[in-house]
C-alpha positions in Angstrom: -0.4 -0.1 0.0 2.7 2.1 0.5 4.0 2.0 -3.2 0.4 2.8 -3.9 0.6 6.0 -2.1 4.0 6.9 -3.7 2.3 6.9 -6.9 -0.8 8.3 -6.3 1.5 11.3 -4.0 3.6 11.8 -7.3 0.2 11.9 -9.7 -1.2 14.7 -7.2 2.2 16.7 -7.0 2.3 16.8 -11.2 -1.2 17.6 -11.3 -0.4 20.7 -8.9 2.4 21.4 -11.1 0.1 21.5 -13.8 -1.8 23.8 -12.4 0.6 26.4 -12.8 0.9 26.1 -16.6 -3.4 27.5 -17.1 -3.8 30.7 -17.8 -6.1 31.4 -14.6 -5.1 33.1 -11.7 -4.4 31.0 -8.4 -3.7 32.4 -4.9 -0.3 33.2 -3.9 0.2 30.3 -1.8 -0.3 27.6 -5.2 1.2 29.7 -7.2 4.8 29.7 -5.3 4.0 25.9 -4.9 3.0 25.2 -8.2 6.9 27.6 -9.5 8.6 25.3 -6.7 7.0 21.8 -7.9 8.1 22.9 -12.3 11.1 20.8 -11.7 8.4 18.0 -11.8 7.4 19.2 -15.3 11.2 18.9 -16.3 11.9 22.4 -16.0 15.3 22.9 -16.5 15.5 26.3 -16.0 14.4 26.2 -12.4 17.9 24.3 -11.9 19.6 27.1 -13.2 21.6 24.9 -15.6 21.8 26.8 -18.5 25.6 27.5 -18.1 25.4 23.7 -18.9 22.6 23.3 -21.8 23.1 26.8 -23.3 20.3 29.8 -23.5 18.5 28.2 -26.6 15.0 27.2 -25.7 15.1 24.5 -29.1 17.9 23.0 -27.2 16.8 23.2 -23.5 13.3 21.4 -24.7 15.1 18.8 -26.7 16.9 17.7 -23.8 13.7 17.7 -21.7 12.1 15.3 -24.0 15.2 12.9 -23.7 15.1 12.6 -19.7 12.9 9.8 -20.2 13.6 8.1 -23.3 17.2 8.3 -21.7 15.8 6.5 -18.5 14.5 3.9 -20.5 17.7 3.3 -22.7 20.0 3.3 -19.2 17.6 0.5 -18.1 18.3 -1.3 -21.3 21.5 -1.1 -20.9 22.0 -2.5 -17.1 19.5 -5.5 -18.3 22.0 -6.5 -21.7 25.2 -5.8 -18.9 23.5 -8.3 -16.5 23.3 -11.1 -19.3 27.3 -10.7 -19.8 28.7 -14.1 -18.4 31.6 -12.3 -16.4 29.2 -11.1 -14.1 27.0 -13.9 -13.6 30.3 -15.9 -12.6 30.8 -12.9 -9.6 28.0 -13.7 -8.2 25.3 -11.0 -9.7 22.2 -12.1 -11.4 20.6 -12.0 -14.5 18.2 -9.4 -14.8 14.8 -11.3 -16.4 13.0 -9.6 -19.0 9.5 -9.4 -17.7 10.8 -7.5 -14.3 13.0 -5.2 -16.8 10.1 -4.4 -18.8 7.6 -3.9 -15.6 10.0 -1.7 -14.0 9.9 0.4 -17.4 6.1 0.4 -16.9 6.2 1.5 -13.8 8.3 4.3 -14.5 6.1 5.7 -17.3 3.3 5.6 -15.4 4.6 7.2 -12.4 5.9 10.0 -14.8 3.2 10.0 -17.4 1.3 13.2 -16.5 5.1 14.9 -16.9 5.4 13.0 -20.1 2.5 14.6 -21.2 2.7 18.0 -20.4 6.2 18.1 -22.0 5.2 16.8 -25.2 2.2 19.1 -25.7 3.8 22.8 -24.3 5.0 23.7 -27.9 1.8 24.3 -29.0 0.9 26.0 -25.5 0.5 29.1 -27.2 -0.6 32.2 -26.0 -1.4 35.6 -28.1 0.9 38.7 -27.7 -0.9 42.2 -27.6 0.4 42.8 -31.4 -1.0 39.7 -32.1 2.1 37.6 -32.3 2.1 34.1 -30.3 4.4 32.8 -28.3 5.3 29.4 -26.5 3.9 29.5 -23.0 6.8 27.6 -21.3 8.7 29.6 -23.5 8.4 33.3 -24.1 11.1 34.1 -26.5 10.0 31.5 -29.1 7.3 32.5 -31.4 5.1 29.9 -33.0 6.2 29.3 -36.6 9.7 30.3 -36.4 12.4 27.7 -37.2 13.1 27.0 -33.5 9.5 26.3 -32.6 9.4 23.9 -35.6 12.1 22.0 -34.4 10.0 21.7 -30.8 7.0 20.7 -32.6 9.2 17.7 -33.6 10.6 17.0 -30.4 6.9 17.2 -28.8 5.7 15.1 -31.4 8.0 12.3 -31.0 7.7 12.2 -27.2 4.0 12.2 -27.9 3.3 9.6 -30.5 6.2 7.3 -28.5 5.8 7.4 -24.9 2.5 8.9 -24.5 0.1 7.6 -26.9 2.1 4.7 -27.8 2.1 3.8 -23.6 -1.6 4.0 -24.1 -2.3 1.7 -26.4 0.4 -0.8 -25.2 -1.5 -0.9 -21.7 -4.8 -0.7 -23.5 -3.3 -4.1 -25.6 -2.6 -5.6 -22.3 -5.7 -4.7 -20.2 -7.6 -6.6 -22.8 -5.5 -9.8 -23.3 -4.5 -10.1 -19.6 -7.9 -12.4 -18.7 -6.7 -14.7 -22.0 -3.2 -14.4 -20.7 -4.1 -15.7 -17.2 -6.2 -18.8 -17.9 -3.4 -19.7 -20.1 -0.6 -19.5 -17.9 1.7 -17.2 -20.1 3.1 -15.7 -16.7 6.1 -13.7 -18.7 3.5 -11.3 -20.1 1.0 -10.8 -17.0 4.9 -10.0 -15.3 5.3 -7.3 -17.8 2.8 -5.4 -17.2 2.0 -5.9 -13.5 2.6 -2.5 -12.9 -1.0 -1.7 -14.3 -2.9 -4.1 -12.1 -0.3 -5.0 -8.6 -2.5 -1.8 -6.6 -6.2 -2.3 -7.7 -9.0 -4.7 -7.2 -8.7 -8.1 -9.7 -12.5 -6.8 -11.1 -11.2 -3.4 -12.2 -7.6 -3.7 -13.0 -8.3 -1.8 -16.1 -8.8 1.3 -13.9 -4.7 2.2 -14.2 -5.9 3.5 -18.2 -8.2 6.0 -16.4 -5.0 7.0 -14.6 -3.3 7.6 -17.8 -5.9 9.1 -19.8 -6.8 11.5 -17.1 -2.9 12.8 -17.0 -3.0 13.0 -20.6 -6.7 14.9 -20.9 -5.7 17.5 -18.4 -2.8 18.6 -20.1 -5.2 18.8 -23.4 -7.8 21.0 -21.3 -4.3 23.3 -20.4 -3.3 23.3 -24.3 -6.9 23.9 -26.2 -7.4 26.7 -23.4 -4.0 28.5 -23.5 -6.0 31.7 -24.6 -9.4 31.0 -23.2 -9.1 31.0 -19.4 -12.9 30.0 -18.7 -12.7 27.5 -21.5 -9.2 25.9 -19.5 -11.2 25.8 -16.2 -14.2 24.5 -17.5 -12.2 21.0 -19.6 -10.1 20.9 -16.7 -13.2 20.4 -14.5 -14.9 17.9 -16.3 -11.3 16.0 -16.5 -11.5 16.5 -12.6 -15.4 15.4 -12.1 -15.3 12.5 -14.6 -12.7 10.6 -12.9 -13.6 11.3 -9.4 -16.9 9.7 -9.8 -15.6 6.8 -11.4 -13.0 6.2 -8.7 -16.0 7.0 -6.0 -18.2 4.6 -8.0 -15.9 1.8 -7.9 -13.4 2.3 -5.2 -10.8 0.3 -7.3 -7.5 0.6 -5.0 -7.4 -2.6 -3.0 -6.8 -0.6 0.0 -9.9 1.4 1.5 -7.8 4.3 2.9 -6.5 4.6 -0.5 -10.2 4.5 -2.2 -11.2 7.5 0.5 -7.9 9.5 -0.1 -8.1 9.7 -4.0 -11.6 10.6 -3.7 -11.4 13.3 -1.3 -8.4 14.8 -3.1 -10.0 14.8 -6.5 -13.0 16.5 -4.9 -10.5 19.3 -3.2 -8.5 19.5 -6.7 -12.0 20.3 -8.3 -13.4 23.1 -6.0 -9.7 24.7 -6.6 -10.0 24.6 -10.2 -13.2 25.6 -10.0 -12.8 28.6 -7.6 -9.7 30.2 -9.4 -9.6 34.1 -8.6 -10.1 34.8 -12.3 -14.3 34.3 -11.2 -13.6 35.8 -7.6 -15.2 39.0 -7.0 -14.0 40.3 -4.0 -11.3 40.4 -1.6 -12.5 38.1 0.7 -13.5 35.3 -1.5 -10.1 35.6 -2.2 -8.9 35.6 1.0 -11.2 32.5 1.7 -9.5 30.9 -1.3 -6.4 31.2 0.1 -7.3 29.4 3.0 -8.2 26.7 1.1 -5.2 26.6 -0.9 -3.0 26.3 2.2 -5.4 23.5 3.7 -5.3 21.5 0.1 -1.7 21.5 0.0 -0.8 20.3 4.0 -3.5 17.8 2.6 -1.2 16.6 0.0 1.8 17.0 2.0 0.5 14.6 4.3 -0.8 12.3 2.3 1.6 9.6 2.3 2.6 10.0 6.2 -1.2 9.2 6.9 -1.2 6.4 4.5 1.7 4.5 6.3 0.6 5.1 9.7 -3.0 4.0 8.7 -1.2 0.9 7.6 1.1 0.4 10.5 -2.4 0.5 13.2 -3.7 -1.8 11.0 -0.8 -4.3 11.2 -1.0 -3.9 14.7 -4.5 -4.4 15.5 -4.4 -7.7 13.0 -1.0 -9.0 15.3 -3.1 -7.6 18.7 -6.1 -10.3 17.6 
């Protein structure tokens, strides 16, 4: 259950970082927190690494899009290296391919919201008063220029292979998992264990909804970059569909996870629906500020609360 809590917390933190890309105005607390979490969206500028990667936005974005592919290549290299006979004679065990693929899938699953947001950054263009458009995350790059075209190619690669391709692979696995289990094809089942390990057997497909939420939220930001009301409406629709489905099917194996995930979804929905752009007076803005602080405190203590609950349940079962 601790691993599931870490996964939910990571997805929630990515969601907070994504809120910072929306065009609406947020309370100061959320705006500061989201800015500090831009590292989760692979914002190289937040690390002050311009001396290493240069000042070119196109180069910076290209390196950003290669982070997750580089991690997959590193795992592939480690797997190939583990097959070396000399290392096995030294006592090191060789990696099994299904376990390696499962680790890759888990990495992509946890970081899926980040990958989707990074791949769509080149299409998040906002309009200047003079009618020109710039990329939201790279204001010095004007949409339609050569640098923007290069960024579109890099983003399209990431979107096609590591976003849409990953969804297709997981969908194919969800469709065939029952047949694989009946036929005893354990290697295929183990390969996609990251999709099913934390969910009840009758709703193992819920991992797809998690992926679609991350992609849909990033799409909502991209579509409504110049239309904050549309952005808010689309983001609210995504959160409503996810929260209602989650509350209805209760997919997590641990009941406390179902409660926490539903509560977080409800709070995010209320927060998105009450952005400062729709607040009419200072009293409402101050109330929203306190609400934001409460939400961030809830998120910060989420993992610890789940671990404490799991320890208490284990203690009670031992005392019986």
